[in-house]
N, CA, C and O atoms as CSV, one atom per row, in Angstrom:
chain,resi,resn,atom,element,x,y,z
A,1,MET,N,N,0.851,-1.167,0.000
A,1,MET,CA,C,0.000,0.000,0.000
A,1,MET,C,C,0.899,1.233,0.000
A,1,MET,O,O,1.862,1.315,0.763
A,2,GLN,N,N,0.573,2.181,-0.860
A,2,GLN,CA,C,1.299,3.449,-0.915
A,2,GLN,C,C,0.348,4.572,-0.518
A,2,GLN,O,O,-0.838,4.557,-0.845
A,3,ARG,N,N,0.909,5.549,0.201
A,3,ARG,CA,C,0.127,6.700,0.647
A,3,ARG,C,C,0.769,7.969,0.123
A,3,ARG,O,O,1.990,8.061,-0.005
A,4,ASP,N,N,-0.073,8.943,-0.176
A,4,ASP,CA,C,0.407,10.251,-0.608
A,4,ASP,C,C,-0.576,11.297,-0.099
A,4,ASP,O,O,-1.731,10.978,0.183
A,5,ASN,N,N,-0.131,12.530,0.019
A,5,ASN,CA,C,-1.004,13.653,0.332
A,5,ASN,C,C,-1.254,14.406,-0.955
A,5,ASN,O,O,-0.328,14.653,-1.728
A,6,TYR,N,N,-2.513,14.774,-1.190
A,6,TYR,CA,C,-2.869,15.453,-2.432
A,6,TYR,C,C,-4.012,16.422,-2.175
A,6,TYR,O,O,-5.129,16.011,-1.861
A,7,LYS,N,N,-3.725,17.706,-2.309
A,7,LYS,CA,C,-4.726,18.769,-2.164
A,7,LYS,C,C,-5.546,18.640,-0.882
A,7,LYS,O,O,-6.764,18.816,-0.897
A,8,GLY,N,N,-4.874,18.333,0.221
A,8,GLY,CA,C,-5.545,18.249,1.512
A,8,GLY,C,C,-6.167,16.900,1.832
A,8,GLY,O,O,-6.775,16.735,2.890
A,9,TYR,N,N,-6.026,15.942,0.943
A,9,TYR,CA,C,-6.547,14.592,1.141
A,9,TYR,C,C,-5.385,13.610,1.310
A,9,TYR,O,O,-4.294,13.829,0.783
A,10,ALA,N,N,-5.626,12.551,2.034
A,10,ALA,CA,C,-4.695,11.416,2.067
A,10,ALA,C,C,-5.229,10.428,1.047
A,10,ALA,O,O,-6.395,10.037,1.097
A,11,ILE,N,N,-4.372,10.029,0.124
A,11,ILE,CA,C,-4.795,9.081,-0.902
A,11,ILE,C,C,-3.946,7.818,-0.784
A,11,ILE,O,O,-2.780,7.857,-0.391
A,12,TRP,N,N,-4.565,6.712,-1.135
A,12,TRP,CA,C,-3.945,5.404,-0.980
A,12,TRP,C,C,-4.057,4.612,-2.261
A,12,TRP,O,O,-5.100,4.611,-2.914
A,13,GLY,N,N,-2.986,3.943,-2.615
A,13,GLY,CA,C,-2.988,3.001,-3.728
A,13,GLY,C,C,-2.766,1.605,-3.172
A,13,GLY,O,O,-1.798,1.361,-2.452
A,14,HIS,N,N,-3.658,0.700,-3.504
A,14,HIS,CA,C,-3.608,-0.659,-2.969
A,14,HIS,C,C,-3.277,-1.663,-4.070
A,14,HIS,O,O,-3.664,-1.490,-5.225
A,15,ALA,N,N,-2.566,-2.697,-3.696
A,15,ALA,CA,C,-2.288,-3.829,-4.575
A,15,ALA,C,C,-2.728,-5.085,-3.835
A,15,ALA,O,O,-2.172,-5.428,-2.791
A,16,ILE,N,N,-3.724,-5.764,-4.379
A,16,ILE,CA,C,-4.239,-6.976,-3.756
A,16,ILE,C,C,-3.716,-8.166,-4.543
A,16,ILE,O,O,-4.063,-8.355,-5.709
A,17,ARG,N,N,-2.887,-8.956,-3.904
A,17,ARG,CA,C,-2.261,-10.086,-4.578
A,17,ARG,C,C,-3.295,-11.160,-4.890
A,17,ARG,O,O,-4.111,-11.527,-4.044
A,18,GLU,N,N,-3.244,-11.648,-6.104
A,18,GLU,CA,C,-4.096,-12.777,-6.449
A,18,GLU,C,C,-3.278,-13.776,-7.268
A,18,GLU,O,O,-2.481,-13.416,-8.134
A,19,GLN,N,N,-3.512,-15.017,-6.957
A,19,GLN,CA,C,-2.832,-16.095,-7.660
A,19,GLN,C,C,-3.853,-17.217,-7.822
A,19,GLN,O,O,-4.223,-17.882,-6.855
A,20,ARG,N,N,-4.289,-17.409,-9.027
A,20,ARG,CA,C,-5.369,-18.360,-9.279
A,20,ARG,C,C,-4.906,-19.810,-9.223
A,20,ARG,O,O,-5.679,-20.695,-8.856
A,21,ASP,N,N,-3.684,-20.052,-9.575
A,21,ASP,CA,C,-3.166,-21.415,-9.648
A,21,ASP,C,C,-1.764,-21.402,-9.061
A,21,ASP,O,O,-1.030,-20.427,-9.222
A,22,ILE,N,N,-1.396,-22.463,-8.392
A,22,ILE,CA,C,-0.081,-22.526,-7.751
A,22,ILE,C,C,1.056,-22.317,-8.760
A,22,ILE,O,O,2.120,-21.814,-8.398
A,23,LEU,N,N,0.837,-22.698,-10.009
A,23,LEU,CA,C,1.873,-22.535,-11.033
A,23,LEU,C,C,1.748,-21.218,-11.798
A,23,LEU,O,O,2.620,-20.872,-12.595
A,24,ALA,N,N,0.682,-20.503,-11.558
A,24,ALA,CA,C,0.450,-19.235,-12.265
A,24,ALA,C,C,1.286,-18.120,-11.657
A,24,ALA,O,O,1.658,-18.161,-10.484
A,25,ARG,N,N,1.565,-17.143,-12.471
A,25,ARG,CA,C,2.262,-15.940,-12.021
A,25,ARG,C,C,1.393,-15.148,-11.063
A,25,ARG,O,O,0.170,-15.118,-11.199
A,26,GLU,N,N,2.028,-14.509,-10.096
A,26,GLU,CA,C,1.279,-13.612,-9.212
A,26,GLU,C,C,0.833,-12.397,-10.013
A,26,GLU,O,O,1.563,-11.893,-10.867
A,27,GLN,N,N,-0.364,-11.942,-9.723
A,27,GLN,CA,C,-0.870,-10.712,-10.299
A,27,GLN,C,C,-1.450,-9.878,-9.169
A,27,GLN,O,O,-1.724,-10.386,-8.081
A,28,TYR,N,N,-1.633,-8.600,-9.438
A,28,TYR,CA,C,-2.110,-7.681,-8.411
A,28,TYR,C,C,-3.293,-6.876,-8.931
A,28,TYR,O,O,-3.221,-6.255,-9.992
A,29,ALA,N,N,-4.365,-6.896,-8.179
A,29,ALA,CA,C,-5.522,-6.064,-8.487
A,29,ALA,C,C,-5.288,-4.692,-7.857
A,29,ALA,O,O,-4.848,-4.592,-6.712
A,30,ALA,N,N,-5.583,-3.649,-8.608
A,30,ALA,CA,C,-5.373,-2.278,-8.143
A,30,ALA,C,C,-6.666,-1.679,-7.622
A,30,ALA,O,O,-7.746,-1.947,-8.149
A,31,SER,N,N,-6.543,-0.858,-6.573
A,31,SER,CA,C,-7.674,-0.057,-6.098
A,31,SER,C,C,-7.127,1.191,-5.421
A,31,SER,O,O,-5.940,1.274,-5.106
A,32,GLY,N,N,-8.005,2.153,-5.204
A,32,GLY,CA,C,-7.602,3.403,-4.569
A,32,GLY,C,C,-8.603,3.811,-3.502
A,32,GLY,O,O,-9.778,3.445,-3.545
A,33,THR,N,N,-8.098,4.583,-2.538
A,33,THR,CA,C,-8.935,5.090,-1.449
A,33,THR,C,C,-8.586,6.552,-1.195
A,33,THR,O,O,-7.425,6.951,-1.290
A,34,VAL,N,N,-9.601,7.343,-0.872
A,34,VAL,CA,C,-9.425,8.755,-0.533
A,34,VAL,C,C,-9.947,8.960,0.884
A,34,VAL,O,O,-11.060,8.548,1.211
A,35,THR,N,N,-9.128,9.605,1.729
A,35,THR,CA,C,-9.550,9.966,3.081
A,35,THR,C,C,-9.233,11.436,3.326
A,35,THR,O,O,-8.411,12.039,2.636
A,36,ARG,N,N,-9.904,11.992,4.322
A,36,ARG,CA,C,-9.618,13.376,4.723
A,36,ARG,C,C,-9.819,13.484,6.222
A,36,ARG,O,O,-10.846,13.068,6.757
A,37,SER,N,N,-8.836,14.043,6.885
A,37,SER,CA,C,-8.873,14.190,8.348
A,37,SER,C,C,-9.136,12.849,9.030
A,37,SER,O,O,-9.848,12.778,10.032
A,38,GLY,N,N,-8.559,11.803,8.481
A,38,GLY,CA,C,-8.689,10.477,9.077
A,38,GLY,C,C,-10.008,9.780,8.823
A,38,GLY,O,O,-10.271,8.717,9.387
A,39,LYS,N,N,-10.853,10.375,7.966
A,39,LYS,CA,C,-12.161,9.788,7.691
A,39,LYS,C,C,-12.255,9.348,6.238
A,39,LYS,O,O,-11.752,10.012,5.333
A,40,PHE,N,N,-12.907,8.221,6.040
A,40,PHE,CA,C,-13.137,7.678,4.711
A,40,PHE,C,C,-13.963,8.651,3.868
A,40,PHE,O,O,-14.954,9.207,4.340
A,41,VAL,N,N,-13.543,8.849,2.612
A,41,VAL,CA,C,-14.280,9.691,1.683
A,41,VAL,C,C,-14.813,8.852,0.518
A,41,VAL,O,O,-16.010,8.873,0.233
A,42,GLU,N,N,-13.922,8.114,-0.153
A,42,GLU,CA,C,-14.338,7.338,-1.332
A,42,GLU,C,C,-13.326,6.224,-1.596
A,42,GLU,O,O,-12.154,6.335,-1.234
A,43,ALA,N,N,-13.790,5.162,-2.224
A,43,ALA,CA,C,-12.907,4.070,-2.633
A,43,ALA,C,C,-13.338,3.581,-4.004
A,43,ALA,O,O,-14.516,3.629,-4.358
A,44,SER,N,N,-12.388,3.121,-4.748
A,44,SER,CA,C,-12.683,2.556,-6.067
A,44,SER,C,C,-13.028,1.075,-5.915
A,44,SER,O,O,-12.864,0.479,-4.850
A,45,GLY,N,N,-13.493,0.526,-6.978
A,45,GLY,CA,C,-13.551,-0.928,-7.089
A,45,GLY,C,C,-12.212,-1.387,-7.644
A,45,GLY,O,O,-11.225,-0.656,-7.563
A,46,VAL,N,N,-12.171,-2.566,-8.196
A,46,VAL,CA,C,-10.945,-3.050,-8.842
A,46,VAL,C,C,-10.752,-2.242,-10.123
A,46,VAL,O,O,-11.642,-2.169,-10.970
A,47,LEU,N,N,-9.574,-1.639,-10.245
A,47,LEU,CA,C,-9.271,-0.771,-11.381
A,47,LEU,C,C,-8.593,-1.512,-12.529
A,47,LEU,O,O,-8.601,-1.042,-13.667
A,48,GLY,N,N,-8.025,-2.633,-12.239
A,48,GLY,CA,C,-7.315,-3.408,-13.254
A,48,GLY,C,C,-6.415,-4.423,-12.587
A,48,GLY,O,O,-6.266,-4.437,-11.366
A,49,ILE,N,N,-5.818,-5.271,-13.405
A,49,ILE,CA,C,-4.909,-6.312,-12.938
A,49,ILE,C,C,-3.525,-6.011,-13.505
A,49,ILE,O,O,-3.381,-5.733,-14.695
A,50,PHE,N,N,-2.505,-6.069,-12.641
A,50,PHE,CA,C,-1.142,-5.723,-13.027
A,50,PHE,C,C,-0.174,-6.819,-12.622
A,50,PHE,O,O,-0.446,-7.600,-11.711
A,51,GLU,N,N,0.953,-6.867,-13.306
A,51,GLU,CA,C,1.961,-7.883,-13.012
A,51,GLU,C,C,2.864,-7.504,-11.852
A,51,GLU,O,O,3.545,-8.363,-11.293
A,52,SER,N,N,2.879,-6.223,-11.481
A,52,SER,CA,C,3.715,-5.824,-10.346
A,52,SER,C,C,2.894,-5.072,-9.304
A,52,SER,O,O,1.919,-4.387,-9.614
A,53,GLU,N,N,3.321,-5.225,-8.077
A,53,GLU,CA,C,2.670,-4.544,-6.961
A,53,GLU,C,C,2.761,-3.029,-7.121
A,53,GLU,O,O,1.789,-2.316,-6.872
A,54,ASP,N,N,3.932,-2.539,-7.537
A,54,ASP,CA,C,4.135,-1.098,-7.706
A,54,ASP,C,C,3.204,-0.503,-8.758
A,54,ASP,O,O,2.650,0.577,-8.559
A,55,GLU,N,N,3.030,-1.210,-9.886
A,55,GLU,CA,C,2.126,-0.719,-10.934
A,55,GLU,C,C,0.688,-0.628,-10.423
A,55,GLU,O,O,-0.019,0.340,-10.701
A,56,ALA,N,N,0.274,-1.627,-9.687
A,56,ALA,CA,C,-1.083,-1.630,-9.139
A,56,ALA,C,C,-1.275,-0.475,-8.158
A,56,ALA,O,O,-2.297,0.209,-8.193
A,57,GLN,N,N,-0.300,-0.262,-7.290
A,57,GLN,CA,C,-0.402,0.824,-6.318
A,57,GLN,C,C,-0.425,2.181,-7.013
A,57,GLN,O,O,-1.183,3.066,-6.617
A,58,GLU,N,N,0.387,2.350,-8.030
A,58,GLU,CA,C,0.418,3.622,-8.762
A,58,GLU,C,C,-0.911,3.877,-9.467
A,58,GLU,O,O,-1.376,5.015,-9.524
A,59,CYS,N,N,-1.515,2.834,-9.998
A,59,CYS,CA,C,-2.837,2.967,-10.619
A,59,CYS,C,C,-3.857,3.451,-9.588
A,59,CYS,O,O,-4.669,4.326,-9.885
A,60,GLY,N,N,-3.819,2.892,-8.391
A,60,GLY,CA,C,-4.731,3.314,-7.330
A,60,GLY,C,C,-4.519,4.764,-6.937
A,60,GLY,O,O,-5.481,5.501,-6.723
A,61,LEU,N,N,-3.265,5.174,-6.840
A,61,LEU,CA,C,-2.969,6.579,-6.519
A,61,LEU,C,C,-3.451,7.512,-7.627
A,61,LEU,O,O,-3.992,8.583,-7.351
A,62,ASN,N,N,-3.253,7.107,-8.873
A,62,ASN,CA,C,-3.707,7.931,-9.998
A,62,ASN,C,C,-5.226,8.078,-9.989
A,62,ASN,O,O,-5.750,9.159,-10.256
A,63,TRP,N,N,-5.927,6.995,-9.683
A,63,TRP,CA,C,-7.388,7.069,-9.590
A,63,TRP,C,C,-7.790,8.051,-8.487
A,63,TRP,O,O,-8.678,8.880,-8.685
A,64,ALA,N,N,-7.136,7.957,-7.327
A,64,ALA,CA,C,-7.467,8.817,-6.192
A,64,ALA,C,C,-7.200,10.290,-6.524
A,64,ALA,O,O,-7.996,11.156,-6.162
A,65,ARG,N,N,-6.100,10.577,-7.200
A,65,ARG,CA,C,-5.820,11.965,-7.611
A,65,ARG,C,C,-6.912,12.475,-8.548
A,65,ARG,O,O,-7.385,13.602,-8.403
A,66,ALA,N,N,-7.304,11.653,-9.496
A,66,ALA,CA,C,-8.353,12.046,-10.443
A,66,ALA,C,C,-9.674,12.275,-9.706
A,66,ALA,O,O,-10.410,13.207,-10.030
A,67,TRP,N,N,-9.976,11.436,-8.725
A,67,TRP,CA,C,-11.205,11.615,-7.961
A,67,TRP,C,C,-11.182,12.965,-7.251
A,67,TRP,O,O,-12.163,13.707,-7.299
A,68,VAL,N,N,-10.072,13.288,-6.593
A,68,VAL,CA,C,-9.951,14.568,-5.890
A,68,VAL,C,C,-10.105,15.719,-6.886
A,68,VAL,O,O,-10.842,16.670,-6.623
A,69,ASP,N,N,-9.411,15.639,-8.034
A,69,ASP,CA,C,-9.491,16.710,-9.021
A,69,ASP,C,C,-10.923,16.941,-9.501
A,69,ASP,O,O,-11.288,18.072,-9.822
A,70,ASN,N,N,-11.725,15.900,-9.555
A,70,ASN,CA,C,-13.099,16.018,-10.053
A,70,ASN,C,C,-14.106,16.372,-8.969
A,70,ASN,O,O,-15.273,16.614,-9.274
A,71,HIS,N,N,-13.677,16.408,-7.701
A,71,HIS,CA,C,-14.620,16.664,-6.615
A,71,HIS,C,C,-14.224,17.826,-5.715
A,71,HIS,O,O,-14.876,18.067,-4.699
A,72,VAL,N,N,-13.188,18.537,-6.064
A,72,VAL,CA,C,-12.759,19.677,-5.251
A,72,VAL,C,C,-13.149,20.962,-5.945
A,72,VAL,O,O,-12.882,22.047,-5.430
């Protein structure tokens, strides 16, 4: 999970590990969360599936930034 501050909000990028088969490659589902003053504001659903944890987290952060930009 990665956290950033953006325009007065705390934003989070999440990577949820999923592995469908023991022989399959690990993949990460991306999601994002927006909070303000320690309180939940909004969360995304699954934004996509990525091969790396970092890519998934960055996708979640990008979603959260876009949400803030569209609601401030």
